[in-house]
Structures are given as structure tokens and as C-alpha cells.
N, C-alpha and C positions, 0 to 999 in steps of 0.2 A: 304514254301509262302502261301501253298494252304491244309493246315491238315485235312479239310474234304472230301477232291479229294481221292476215290478211289486208294489206292495204290497196293494193292493185292486181286484177284480175282482168287478163288478157287471152283468149284462146284456153293454151295449155300452161302458160303463161302463169307464174303465182310468186307475189311480190311482196313481204311482209314490212310493216313500219320500220325495222332496222335496218332491214336491205335497204328501202328507198333512202332513207337519212344516209344512208351510207355512200350511195351510188352517188347521190345530191352532193355532199360534201367533198367527192372525190373529184366531179366536176368543178364545184365550186373552187379546190385548189387549185385546179388549170387555170381555170380562169383567172384567178388572182396571179398564178405564176406570165401569165400572159399579159400582165402590168393592167388588166383590166379596171377601169378607173369607173366607182360609183357612178349612177347616172348616166351611163355609154347606154346607146342601146345598142342590143342584143339580140339577131333576126333569129329565129329558130325555124328551120324545114325540116321537119323529124317523120317517121314514121308513127301512125297513131297506137301506141305502145306506151309502155312504165318507163321508155327512154324518153317521150317527150313531156310526162309527169318531171322526171328527175332532172330532167336539163330546166327549165321553168324551175323550179325551187329552187338550182343551183343558180340561175340568175337572180331570183329575189334575195338569196344569202349575199350575192356577191353585192349587194345593193344598187345592180346594172335595173333598164328599162328593157321589157319585155314585148317584143315585137313577135308575135306568131305568123309563119305563113301558111297559106295552103299549099300542100304539093302537088296538088292538079292545077292548078292557076298555071297560067300563059306565063314563058319566060321573061315578055317582055314587060307584064304587070308586076314580077316580080322582082325586078328588074328595075323600074321606077319606084316601089317602097323603100327598095333597101337605100336609092340615091337620096329619094325626097326625106327617109328619116336619117341617111346619115350613120347607117349602121357601123356599129365599129366589128362589130364581129357577126358571124353564117355559124348557126350549129346545125349540122348537116349528116350525113350521112357518106360513107365513100360513095355509092352506087349515082347518089345526086350533084356530086361535087363539081363535076362540070358544067353544072345549070350555072354555078356563081365564079366564074373564071375572072381571076382581078379582086376578089373581095377575098379579105383576111375568113380563112374557114378555121372552124375545129371541128374535125371529122370521129363521132361516137357511133362507138359498133349498138345497135340495135336490139340485142338478146343480154340483159342482164346474166344469165346463167353462162355465158362466152368465158372461158376461166383459161385457153390455154396458153397464153401469152404474157408477158408481166406488159401494164399501164406505163405511157410516157408518165414523166416525175413531171412535176410543178417547172423544175430547175432546169431540169433538160428541154424542157418546152419553150422554156423564157429564153436559152442559150440556140434555140431554132427559131426563135422570133426576131433575136438581135442577126441572125446570119439574113434573114428576109428584108432588114430593114428599110437597105435602099429602094424595096419597089414600089411603087406607087400604088394605091389601091386603085385605081383605071387602069392601070397597064394588064392585061390578061395573060402577057407572056411569064411575069411572076409575079403571083400568088400566094400569099403568106398561106400556109398550107401545115395543117395538123393531125395527127390521129392520136384517139385517148379509146382507150379498152378499159374500162370502169371496174371492174372485178375483179383484178389482179390481186390487188392485199385481200380483198374478202376471202379469196380460193386458199389463202396462205393463211390464217388466222382461224380460231373457234369463233371469232366473233367482236362487236365494238361490244364495251363495257358501258354505262350512261356517262363517266366520267369522261371517255377517252372521247365520246362523241362531243361533249361541250367541252374539251381542251381545241377538238376540231373548230367548232363553231365560232368558240373563242378570236381563232386566229379572225375571223372575217369581221372582228365586233369594228375593224373600221367604218364600216360600211354605213352610208345615214339610214339604213333599213327602218329604225324608229322613230323616222321623222315623217308625220303623216303626210303634209304636204308635197314631200320627193313624190316625183313619178313613180309610177308602178308597171302600166304596160302601155302598149301603143293598139290600135284597133283601125285598122283602114273602111273604111266605106263610104262605098260611090256617092250615096247620094240621090238628089233626083238630075246632077247636073251629068253622072257619068264619070266624073270625074277622082279619081282614088284621093279619101282626105284621112287624112290619123287624126282619132279623137284621143287625144291623154288622160290619165285618170291618175290620181293619187292614190299612196297607200290608204291612207285614212277612211276615203270615201269607199273603197274596195272593200274594206273590211268592216265598216260600219253596214254596208252592205249585205255580204255573207254571214254577217251576222246576226241582223235583221231575218235573215231567210231562214237559218238555221235555225232561227226561234217561231218563225211563221211555221215550218214546214215538221218542227218537232223532232230535228233527230235523231236519231240513237247510236250507239255502237255496232249494233244489232242490226242497220238496215244495212241492205245493197244496193246502189245507184247505177243505175245504165248510164255511160256519157254517150250522149247520142251526137250532140254538135260539132260542127266543125270545129278548129282552135283556133282558125282565124277569124271566126265569130265572137262578141261579146258574150252571146250563152256560156261561154266555155268554160269563160272565167270565174262563172259559179257553180256551173254543172261538177268541175272536177276539183274544185279547192271544198266544197261544202262535205261531202262523205269526208276526207282528212281531217277536218279539224273537228269533226263531230266523232273521230276513230272511227268510222263507218267504212266499209269494202269499196272499193270505186270498181265496176266492169267496164270494159273501153269495147267496141266491134271494130279489131284490125281492120277490117274492109268494110264494104258497104254492103246492108244486109237489105235484105225484101223482108215481104212482111212475114211471111211463114215461119225466114230464120231469125227473127225479131220475138214473133209469141213464143218459140220453141228457145228461146234463150232466157226468155222471162222467167219460164216455168225450169229450164236447168239449171240455171245461178238463182234462182228464188229472191229475183228482184222485187224490190219492197217500193221503190222511188224510181221515178221517171218521169223525162220531160223531151218534149216532142214539139214538132210543127204542128199544125191542126189537122194540114192534108195527110200527113205521115199517118199521126194517129187514126185518123176517120180509115187510112186506108185496113191499118192494123185489125179496128173493130169491123170491116168489112170481112177479113178473113177468119176470123173467128167465131166460131157456132158452138160455142163447150167442151170445144178437143183438147185443147191446151189447158193447162192448170194457173190459173193466172191470182189463185189467191193470196199468194205470198204480195202482192202488188197493193198497196193502200194508201198512193198518194203516186197522183199524176198529175203535171203541169204542161198544159198547152200555151203555145205563144209564137209569136215572129209575123205572125197574119191574122186578119179577123177569125171570128170565131163562129159560125154559120149557126143558127137555129136549130138547122135538121143535121151538121154535123156533131152539134152539142149534145142532143137529143141522141142519137147513134153512137157516142161515146160514152155515154151515161150510162144506157141500156146494154153494152158490149162489152165495156173494159173496168167500169166503175159502177157496177149496179151496189146495189145496198150506200150509196153514196150519201157520205157526212152531207149537213143541214146546216145554214147559216140560222142561228138563233135571233129571233126579232128585236131584241135589246139594243138600245142604242147607247155607244160612246160618247159621248158629248167631245169635238175638239175645238180652241180657239175658232170662235165665230167672225168670221171675215167675208163680205159681201162674195159670191161666185165661189167660194172654197166649198169642196167639198167637207161641210161642215158637222158629218154625223160618221158612223162607222160601223158597221155591223159585226157586232162581236161574232169571231166566225172559229167555232172550237167543233172536231169531233164530238159526235155524241154516242154514248153507249150503243152497242149494238149496230153500229153504221160505220163498222172499218174504213171503209174507202173513199179519199176524199180527190176533188176534181179541181184546178183549178184551171184559171184564163189569166195569163199573164199579160201587161203590153209592157213596151219598151224600147225607146231609141237608145244608141250607145252614147250620146251625149250627156243621158241621165243617169246612168249604171247600170245596166243591165234590164233590172224591170224594177222603176220605180212605183208602175202600178200590179195589183194583182185582185182575182174576184176571185173567191169562192161558191164553185156555183152550187145553184138553192137544184129543188127538185123541179124545176121547170122555168121556163125563160119563154118572158112571150112577145119580146123586142126581136126581129129579123136577125139579128144581131147580139151575140150576148157582150154583158158590159164590159170594162175593162179595167174596174174596181178600185181599189182605194188603195191612198200612198201608202208605200212601207219604208217604216223606217222617220228618221227624222227627215221627211219631206212634206211639202207643201201641190196642192194642185188646186190653177185656177181655171175659168173658162170667161175668157175676157173678149172686147170685140177690138177691134182698131186701133183705137186710144188708150186701151188698156183700163178702161173700163168693165168692172163684174158684170156679166152678163145673169140674169136670173134665172131660177131652174128651168129647165125644158128649152130655152134658148140657146140654138148653137151658135159656136165661135170657137176662137182658137183656143188649143191645150196648152198655157203656161205650165211650167214645174219648177218649185223652189226649195229652198232648204239646204241642207250642208251636204246630200248624195247630189252632187254630179260634177260632171266630168273638170278637169282644168280649162277645156277649151281643145283649140285644133290645133295640132302640133306644128309650130311655126308658121301660121296664120293667124295671126292680131287680127287684121280687120276682119275676117269672118266671123274668130272669137267673138269682138266686139259685137256685132252685127245680130249673133244667136243668142249670148249668152249678155244679156241687159239687164240694169239695176234692178232690184227690187224692189218698186214702189211701196209694197202692202210692209216691208220689214224693218224693223226699225234696228238692226244689226247691220255694224258697218261693214261693206264689201261685200253683203247679201245680194244673189241673182237671183235670175229667172231665166231658162230655157225656152225656149222660142219652139215647139214642136214643129209648126206647119200643120198639126193635124185638126181636125173642126170637130168637136164633140159637144156634147151637152149634159147636163148634170143631173141626175135623176132628183126625186124627191127625197130618197131616201140618202 
């Protein structure tokens, strides 16, 4: 609706929504020319920047499955994940292409402003693919390799009209991207064994999760959101999507910032929404003594590890003063023994513009299944992990799956519609961790065994 608004801001590079759509469709056209089939796994090893956002959108447009990789990961780990996921293609840049010898590669230019050469047409790339069709994927002497400079067409035209964009998007309508049950992305997690395993999430669960969080946070098109997480973490699948679906601005740190740089960036870009690990949020809190203007920051979520009472207090005092509080009224949920059967109505109160959240979420439960809106004080050693987000249920059960009373520690089980499909190509492990839900009458309903010990509080 606002094509000229800024979509992505990275250092001095600013990309509008219209430009982002154009870039994404150009890459999607190239993927289609390569003969990439819907459901194919496409790995992305790209710099932190607009190119990573455009490439991910292109893969989704084409109906393929995202596999974001961490560029700093060891080559052996990257190779394992590519082989384990049976990736059909790797999107990367020229400088990193040698790391993927023997794999089909599509090289992208990392800067959208580059417009000195004409890009490769989809038909020409298809011809080059045919020339390499004899090469086996495992042969590092003859990899399929292509190069795409995505802004050539944009540099020669005034812009893309809405009708033209719709036509280009329609060319990809054969892709099964509209099916909620099809796979959207893979995220590798080491878990307790240390062996990487891929969690696969459907379009339906991902979309429902992002929609629920956008509603919870109250994001609007004038928000400015800083993306902090590595793209290879599931938190990123929320952080880069949320602002874009709301018409807001996404700010990316192209390189790792220290605390001083992060605080300066919040002030410089007018950041309104931020997600951080507790340790890093605590570090920011320690470094700010009022010398940075954080007045635009209205919403901060910490998650990824336990939030101690001392860290909570420091963050509240330094980063989110005047924090919004939860009202004491209760919203009743269907009462099931052992379930969180009431939820605080969490809303921002007049005159208290800043809100702090503590988020909990294993990758298998789709990013952020539980969220607690911080109150003015916390009497426990660690902050609560909160209430279910979206169409989810949380249970505290014993080893026989019996619900436990309030205050008794047990294992946390998560149910509802917003669960991962399972572990990619690991049916036995999936059956072990995703079990039939004995509390649901819905056919095929499942529970995810988190392995985390919790207890339910009285509220």
C-alpha cells in the first residue's frame, strides 16, 4: 500500500518496498528459470543486508523451502546441513562461492544499488544450467555456478507499476505457496546431543505465529524495528517478517555491534521495537546512563535464555523506564487441569509508553510460543515465561502425562495449531518428541515435549 516507504535500512543503504518487491521478483524469476520446483530446499548464505531479505522472499515466492545458513559457521557444519537437507541450490555471493564447491550455486550481488551490468535473464541461466547438467552434485570439479546482478532492469526503467508487479507475481502462481500445510523453512538446532537436526515449519504455523505477535506488539507502519538475531536462528523468522507485514521499517546491523554502537543506532534510527538476548540487553542497560536518546523505544523483548530478577530490574530501570503493567483482570480460557487456565489482559496503559516482554520458545514450537509482559516487580529468582501466544495450549505434566497442580514442578508440554511439522527426515525422533495430545478431541492434535521443567503459578 505504501510502495515508496522504506522497507529495509542497512547502514547507508535504503530500500523501498517497491524496490524490495522488484528485487525479490527478479531473483524469483531466476529461480524459476533454473527449473527449481516447489518444495525444493534452497540454502541461503548471504551477508546481513537487504539481499538476504530479498532472497528469502524470492524463495518463498517460488514455493521453495528456506534454509538460512550462518556465514560464520565452520565449513564442515555447513556441508553437513546442505547434505542432510538435500539442498537443491545455494544462494550466496562470489566471495563465498568456493566454500560450496560441488554444490549448485546462484551468486547474488550483495548491493541493490549496483547497476553497471545487465543481469542474467532466466532463459540464459537455464541454458547455462543445461550446460552443467552432466555435473554430479558431489563433484567439486564441475559445480553448477551462476551469477545474478538483480537491479539491471530497475536501472533502465522509471519503476514498476502495480499491474506489472502483479503480472510478474502471477508467473509464480503455480507454486504451492498458498497451502498452509506445505513446508516454509528449515532451522538447524543442535539440541542436547550436539548433532545438528533440522526443524521444519509449515507456512500455516509460521503465518499464524507472525500474525499473533504483530497483534500482541501492536506494530504499525510507523514502527522502526531493529533485527538483531542471526538469520540461522528461528527468532530471525519472526524479526525480519514482522515489520514487513505491517508496512514498518526493518533496520539491520550489517556487522556485529558492541553495546555503544547499538545504543547509538537506537537513537540514530529512532528504533521503536527491539528483540535481544537477556545477556545483551543487560549489557546495553549497563552502558546507558542517560547519554543516549532512547525515547523512541516503546517495546523490548528479551528471550533465548532465562531472565534473572537482577537482569530484569536493570533492564527495566535503564532501557524501559515507565514500563507498561499488566492489568489484574483475568481472561478465562477453557479449564483443563495442569493448563495455564487464565491469562492477564496485557495492555499498554496511558502515560506508560514502554513495554518489556520476556519470551520463551524452542524452535520446535515455532519461535515464541510463550510471552510474559513484565510487571513493575518480580519476586521470583527468574522472570516467568508467560502465557501461550495464538492458538496454543501449555501443560505441566508428570512422566505419565498427568496434569500437575499449581506450584508443582513438571515437564512443559505445548499443544495447539502452532507447532513445527517435526524433524526433517527424522520420523522416529519426530514421533518421540511430538506425541498425540490426550487432552484434545481434534484428530491429529499433538503435544511437543519441551524437556524443560516448569511450574504453573497461581495466576
